[in-house]
C-alpha positions as CSV (number, residue, x, y, z in Angstrom):
1,M,0.0,-0.1,0.1
2,K,1.4,3.4,-1.1
3,I,1.2,5.6,2.1
4,H,1.1,9.3,1.8
5,T,4.0,10.4,4.3
6,D,3.9,13.9,2.6
7,C,0.2,14.5,3.6
8,R,-0.6,17.1,6.4
9,H,-2.9,14.5,8.2
10,Y,-0.1,11.8,8.5
11,R,0.8,11.0,11.9
12,G,2.9,7.7,11.6
13,S,2.1,6.4,15.1
14,V,-1.8,6.6,14.9
15,P,-4.5,6.6,12.3
16,C,-5.1,10.0,10.7
17,E,-8.2,12.0,11.3
18,P,-9.8,11.0,7.7
19,N,-9.2,7.4,8.5
20,K,-10.3,7.4,12.0
21,L,-13.4,9.5,11.5
22,R,-14.3,8.5,7.8
23,G,-12.5,5.3,7.1
24,K,-10.4,6.7,4.4
25,E,-7.1,5.0,3.5
26,C,-4.1,6.6,1.5
27,P,-4.4,4.9,-2.0
28,T,-8.0,6.2,-2.7
29,C,-8.1,9.0,-0.2
30,D,-9.6,12.3,-1.6
31,E,-8.5,14.3,1.6
32,H,-4.8,13.8,0.5
33,D,-3.1,17.3,1.4
34,P,0.4,17.3,0.4
35,I,2.4,19.8,2.4
36,G,4.5,22.4,0.7
37,L,7.6,24.1,2.4
38,R,8.5,22.8,5.8
39,I,9.0,25.8,8.2
40,L,10.4,25.8,11.8
41,L,9.5,28.7,14.2
42,I,11.5,28.9,17.5
43,K,10.1,31.3,20.0
44,L,10.7,30.3,23.6
45,G,10.8,33.5,25.7
46,A,8.2,34.5,28.2
47,P,4.5,33.5,27.8
48,G,3.7,37.1,26.8
49,D,6.3,37.2,24.2
50,V,5.2,33.9,22.8
51,L,1.5,35.1,22.7
52,R,2.3,38.3,20.8
53,T,4.3,36.5,18.3
54,T,1.1,34.8,17.2
55,A,0.3,37.9,15.4
56,L,2.8,36.8,12.7
57,L,1.0,33.7,11.9
58,P,-1.4,35.1,9.3
59,G,1.5,36.8,7.6
60,I,3.5,33.5,7.5
61,R,0.6,31.8,5.9
62,R,0.2,34.5,3.2
63,K,3.9,34.2,2.4
64,W,4.0,30.4,2.5
65,P,0.3,29.5,1.9
66,N,0.9,25.5,1.8
67,C,3.6,25.2,4.5
68,E,3.7,22.8,7.4
69,L,4.5,25.1,10.4
70,T,6.3,23.6,13.6
71,W,6.7,25.8,16.6
72,L,9.1,25.1,19.3
73,T,8.4,26.7,22.7
74,R,8.5,26.1,26.3
75,A,5.8,24.1,28.2
76,N,4.5,27.0,30.2
77,A,3.6,28.9,26.9
78,S,2.3,25.9,24.8
79,E,-1.3,26.1,25.9
80,L,-1.4,29.7,24.4
81,L,-1.0,28.3,21.0
82,A,-3.7,25.6,21.4
83,N,-6.5,25.6,18.5
84,L,-4.5,27.7,16.1
85,G,-5.1,26.1,12.8
86,E,-2.1,28.1,11.3
87,I,0.3,25.7,13.7
88,D,0.6,22.0,12.3
89,R,2.8,20.9,15.3
90,I,3.7,22.3,18.8
91,L,7.0,21.0,20.3
92,T,8.4,22.0,23.7
93,V,11.9,21.9,25.0
94,E,10.9,20.2,28.1
95,E,9.2,17.1,26.3
96,D,12.3,16.4,24.0
97,G,11.2,18.8,21.1
98,V,14.8,19.7,20.6
99,T,15.9,16.0,20.3
100,Q,13.2,15.4,17.6
101,L,14.1,18.3,15.5
102,L,17.6,17.1,15.3
103,G,16.6,14.3,13.1
104,E,14.7,16.5,10.8
105,A,15.2,19.1,7.8
106,F,13.5,22.3,7.0
107,D,13.1,24.6,4.1
108,V,13.1,27.7,6.3
109,S,14.0,28.0,10.0
110,I,13.2,31.0,12.1
111,C,14.7,31.8,15.5
112,L,13.2,34.9,17.0
113,D,15.0,34.6,20.5
114,N,18.3,36.4,21.0
115,E,19.3,33.7,23.4
116,P,21.8,30.9,23.3
117,L,19.6,27.9,23.7
118,A,17.2,29.0,20.9
119,A,20.0,29.9,18.7
120,S,21.7,26.7,19.2
121,V,18.8,24.7,17.9
122,I,18.9,26.6,14.6
123,V,22.7,25.8,14.2
124,Q,21.9,22.1,14.7
125,V,18.7,21.6,12.7
126,A,19.2,21.0,8.8
127,S,17.6,24.0,7.0
128,S,18.0,25.6,3.6
129,V,17.2,29.2,4.9
130,V,17.8,30.5,8.4
131,L,16.2,33.7,9.6
132,G,16.5,35.6,12.8
133,F,19.2,34.6,15.2
134,T,21.7,32.0,15.1
135,L,24.8,31.0,17.0
136,S,28.6,31.6,16.2
137,E,31.2,29.0,16.9
138,S,32.3,30.6,19.9
139,G,28.7,30.5,21.4
140,R,27.7,34.0,20.8
141,V,24.2,35.0,19.6
142,I,24.5,36.7,16.2
143,P,22.0,37.7,13.5
144,A,21.4,35.5,10.6
145,S,20.7,38.5,8.3
146,S,20.9,42.1,8.3
147,E,17.2,42.5,9.0
148,T,17.8,41.2,12.4
149,E,20.5,43.5,13.4
150,P,18.2,46.4,14.7
151,W,16.5,44.2,17.1
152,L,19.8,42.8,18.4
153,E,21.5,46.2,18.8
154,M,18.3,47.3,20.8
155,A,18.9,44.3,23.1
156,L,22.4,45.7,23.6
157,F,22.2,49.4,23.8
158,D,19.8,51.1,26.2
159,R,19.8,54.4,24.1
160,L,18.5,52.5,21.0
161,K,15.9,50.5,23.0
162,K,14.7,54.1,24.3
163,E,14.6,55.7,20.9
164,N,12.9,52.9,19.2
165,R,9.4,53.7,17.7
166,K,8.6,50.3,15.9
167,T,6.4,47.8,17.5
168,Y,7.9,44.2,18.2
169,Q,5.8,42.7,15.6
170,A,7.0,45.2,13.1
171,H,10.6,44.1,13.8
172,M,9.6,40.5,13.6
173,R,7.9,41.1,10.3
174,E,11.1,42.6,8.9
175,I,13.1,39.7,10.2
176,I,11.0,37.1,8.6
177,E,10.5,39.3,5.5
178,L,6.7,39.3,5.8
179,D,4.3,41.9,4.3
180,T,3.5,44.9,6.5
181,E,-0.1,44.2,7.2
182,I,-0.9,44.4,11.0
183,D,-2.6,41.1,12.2
184,P,-4.1,40.8,15.6
185,I,-2.7,38.5,18.2
186,Q,-4.1,35.0,17.8
187,I,-6.3,33.4,20.5
188,R,-8.9,30.5,19.8
189,L,-11.3,29.8,22.5
190,T,-13.5,26.9,22.4
191,E,-17.4,27.0,23.3
192,G,-16.7,24.8,26.4
193,E,-14.0,27.4,27.6
194,R,-16.4,30.2,27.1
195,R,-19.1,28.5,29.1
196,A,-16.9,27.6,31.8
197,A,-15.7,31.3,32.1
198,S,-19.4,32.4,32.1
199,N,-20.1,30.0,34.9
200,R,-17.1,31.3,36.9
201,L,-18.4,34.8,36.7
202,K,-21.8,33.5,37.9
203,E,-20.3,32.0,40.9
204,L,-18.7,35.3,41.7
205,G,-22.0,37.1,41.5
206,L,-21.5,38.5,38.1
207,A,-23.9,36.6,36.1
208,G,-24.7,38.4,32.8
209,V,-22.3,41.1,33.7
210,R,-19.1,42.0,31.6
211,P,-17.1,43.3,34.3
212,I,-14.0,45.6,34.7
213,A,-11.0,43.8,35.3
214,F,-7.8,44.7,37.2
215,N,-4.7,42.6,36.4
216,T,-2.6,43.5,39.4
217,G,0.7,41.7,38.5
218,S,3.7,42.5,36.4
219,G,5.5,39.0,36.0
220,D,8.4,37.9,37.6
221,R,11.2,39.7,35.7
222,W,10.2,43.2,36.0
223,Q,8.8,44.1,39.4
224,T,9.3,47.7,38.8
225,K,6.2,47.5,36.5
226,R,3.8,46.9,39.5
227,W,1.3,49.5,40.2
228,P,1.0,50.2,44.2
229,M,-2.3,48.3,45.5
230,S,-3.4,51.6,47.0
231,S,-3.6,53.1,43.4
232,F,-5.9,50.1,42.3
233,I,-8.1,50.9,45.3
234,E,-8.2,54.6,44.6
235,L,-8.9,53.8,40.7
236,A,-11.7,51.3,41.6
237,N,-13.5,54.0,43.7
238,L,-13.4,56.5,40.8
239,L,-14.6,53.9,38.4
240,A,-17.6,53.1,40.8
241,H,-19.2,56.4,39.5
242,E,-19.1,54.7,36.0
243,D,-19.9,51.1,36.8
244,S,-21.3,49.9,40.2
245,H,-20.5,46.3,39.8
246,P,-17.4,44.8,41.6
247,I,-14.1,44.8,39.8
248,L,-12.6,41.6,38.8
249,L,-9.2,41.0,40.1
250,L,-6.8,39.0,38.0
251,G,-3.2,37.7,38.5
252,G,-0.9,34.8,38.9
253,P,0.5,32.9,42.0
254,G,2.8,36.1,42.7
255,E,-0.5,38.5,43.0
256,D,-2.5,35.8,44.9
257,E,-1.7,37.4,48.4
258,D,-2.2,41.0,47.3
259,N,-5.5,40.1,45.4
260,R,-6.9,38.3,48.5
261,R,-6.0,41.3,50.6
262,L,-7.8,43.9,48.3
263,V,-10.9,41.6,48.6
264,T,-10.7,41.5,52.3
265,E,-10.2,45.3,52.6
266,R,-12.9,46.2,50.1
267,P,-15.3,43.3,49.4
268,D,-17.8,46.0,48.1
269,R,-15.5,47.0,45.1
270,F,-13.7,43.8,44.3
271,V,-14.0,40.1,43.6
272,Y,-11.4,37.5,43.1
273,P,-11.7,34.0,41.3
274,G,-8.2,32.8,42.6
275,V,-5.4,31.8,40.6
276,M,-6.6,30.3,37.4
277,L,-5.5,27.7,34.9
278,L,-4.1,29.5,31.8
279,R,-6.7,28.6,29.3
280,E,-9.4,29.6,32.0
281,F,-7.7,33.0,32.4
282,L,-7.8,33.7,28.5
283,A,-11.5,32.9,28.6
284,V,-12.3,34.9,31.7
285,V,-10.4,38.0,30.3
286,A,-12.6,37.7,27.0
287,M,-15.7,38.0,29.0
288,C,-14.6,41.6,30.4
289,R,-15.8,44.9,29.5
290,L,-12.5,46.7,30.2
291,L,-9.1,45.5,31.3
292,V,-6.5,47.5,33.3
293,T,-3.1,46.0,33.3
294,S,0.7,46.5,33.3
295,D,2.9,45.6,30.3
296,T,2.5,41.9,30.9
297,L,0.8,38.6,29.7
298,A,-2.6,40.1,30.4
299,L,-2.2,42.8,28.0
300,H,-1.4,40.6,25.1
301,V,-4.3,38.5,26.2
302,G,-6.6,41.6,26.3
303,L,-5.5,42.4,22.7
304,G,-6.0,39.0,21.5
305,T,-9.5,38.7,22.8
306,G,-10.6,42.1,21.6
307,V,-11.2,43.6,25.0
308,P,-10.7,47.3,25.4
309,T,-7.4,47.4,27.2
310,V,-5.7,50.1,29.3
311,V,-2.0,49.5,29.8
312,F,0.2,51.6,31.9
313,F,4.0,51.9,31.2
314,G,7.0,53.0,33.1
315,P,10.2,51.0,32.9
316,T,9.2,49.2,29.7
317,S,8.5,50.4,26.1
318,A,5.4,51.7,25.1
319,S,6.3,51.9,21.5
320,E,6.9,48.2,21.2
321,I,3.3,47.3,21.6
322,E,1.0,47.0,18.6
323,E,-2.3,48.5,18.5
324,S,-4.0,45.7,16.9
325,G,-7.1,46.0,19.1
326,P,-8.8,48.7,21.3
327,L,-5.8,49.9,23.2
328,L,-5.0,52.9,25.5
329,K,-1.3,53.3,26.5
330,V,-0.8,55.5,29.6
331,V,3.0,56.4,30.0
332,A,4.4,57.6,33.3
333,P,5.1,61.4,33.0
334,V,8.7,61.1,33.9
335,D,11.9,61.4,31.7
336,C,13.4,58.1,32.6
337,V,10.6,55.9,31.2
338,C,11.8,52.8,29.2
339,C,14.7,52.5,31.6
340,Y,14.3,48.6,31.7
341,L,15.6,48.7,35.2
342,K,14.8,45.7,37.5
343,E,15.2,47.8,40.6
344,C,14.6,51.5,41.1
345,D,15.6,53.5,44.3
346,K,14.0,56.8,42.8
347,V,11.4,58.3,45.1
348,P,8.8,58.9,43.8
349,Y,9.6,56.5,41.0
350,C,7.5,56.2,37.8
351,M,4.7,54.0,38.9
352,D,4.0,56.6,41.7
353,E,3.7,59.3,39.0
354,L,1.0,57.2,37.4
355,T,-1.8,58.5,39.7
356,P,-5.3,57.1,39.7
357,S,-6.7,60.3,38.8
358,L,-4.4,60.6,35.8
359,M,-5.4,57.0,34.8
360,F,-9.1,57.5,35.4
361,Q,-9.2,60.8,33.3
362,Q,-7.5,59.0,30.3
363,I,-9.8,56.1,30.6
364,Q,-12.7,58.7,30.4
365,E,-11.3,60.2,27.4
366,S,-10.6,57.0,25.6
367,G,-14.4,56.4,25.4
368,F,-13.8,52.7,26.4
369,L,-16.4,52.8,29.1
370,N,-19.1,54.2,26.6
371,K,-18.5,51.2,24.1
372,R,-21.8,49.4,23.3
373,E,-22.1,45.8,24.7
374,S,-22.4,44.7,21.1
375,E,-19.1,46.1,20.1
376,I,-17.3,44.5,23.0
377,R,-19.0,41.2,22.5
378,A,-18.3,41.0,18.8
379,A,-14.5,41.9,19.2
380,S,-14.0,39.3,22.1
381,S,-15.9,36.6,20.2
382,A,-13.6,37.0,17.3
383,G,-10.6,36.0,19.5
C-alpha cells in the first residue's frame, strides 16, 4: 500500500483523522493534502512574548500558504498556541522537542529569540534558509541576516531601546521578511472554555455582567512594572461612578496574596476568582468589558480577545506594543521611562507618578467605558 507520508494528516504512530473518522485510506483518499515548504519557528521566551508572536501567523501563511509550520516553545507557553490552525505541530523544550528536531530538515528555520539555547537549535537543525538569530562557533548569539541587526542592537544598547518607535511585531515582520499588514494576536477559545468562564463569573455574583478587570501583576522579571495596591483601590473608587459592579481581580501566584487582601479590605469593590489555569484565564479575560493592566501577559490576552485594554508603562517600552485592538497606553510622566531597570531607588518612582486620577481621566477620554455591549461582544468573540 502506498502511504502518503507527505500528507498534512499523516501521523505515523496513529491513524490520521480522515481514516479514524471517515474510514479513508491512502491509495484512494480524496483528502490527501500534500504539504509545501517545511517551516520551523522557534520562540521560547516568556509566555507574553510567545503570545504576541502569534500575530505573525497570518502573515506567515500569506507568504508560505501551503507550508507545514512547526513551533518550538516552552511548556509554560504551549497552551497559548492551542487551537491555532495555522500551526501544524507544537513541540516543547521540556518534552524532548529539540531532540526530535535534530533528526529533521526544514526549508526555512526562524529563530526569534536572541538567546543561546534557541539559537543553538537553529545551528543544529538542517535548514536551507535561516532567518532571525543563530549562534557563532564561539557560542555568541548573532544575527542570521541584516534585517535582524536592529533588534539585536536594541537588546545591547539602552539608548536604541529607548529611541525605538517600531512595534515588536513590526521588527519581527522585517526579520521574517513578511508583508507589512498588521494582524491581531491569535487566541482561539472553544465554546466549552467560554461556557466555563461564564459559569465562573456567575459563581462570583457577576452573572450576565461583563466586568471591569484589574490585572494587578507584572510578571516575575520586572517588579518595577507593578502599580501600588493603593492605586488600584483608588482607581476602583473612581470607576464606581461609571460602573457599580465589583471589579474582577486577576493575577498569577505572585499576586494571590495581594488580591486576597484587596478583597478583604474592599469586598464591596472587588471580587477574586483565585489563581486560574492559563486557558481559563484567557476565557475569563474575554468576558470582560475593560481590562487595566501593566505591560505583561494580560495585556496581550486583552488584545488577542478584543477587550478594550488600558495598559500603563514605566520601565518598559510603550512603542513596542502594537495597537491591533482597542488599546489605551498610559505612560508615566517622567523622563526616565523605558529604562528597563529591574530595581529602582527613585522616590517617587515612575509607578507613583501614574496617579489613579491620571489613569481615570485618560480612561474617560478614551471612550472605552461608553463602548456598546455589542461592540465588545463581537470583538471578544472573534478571538
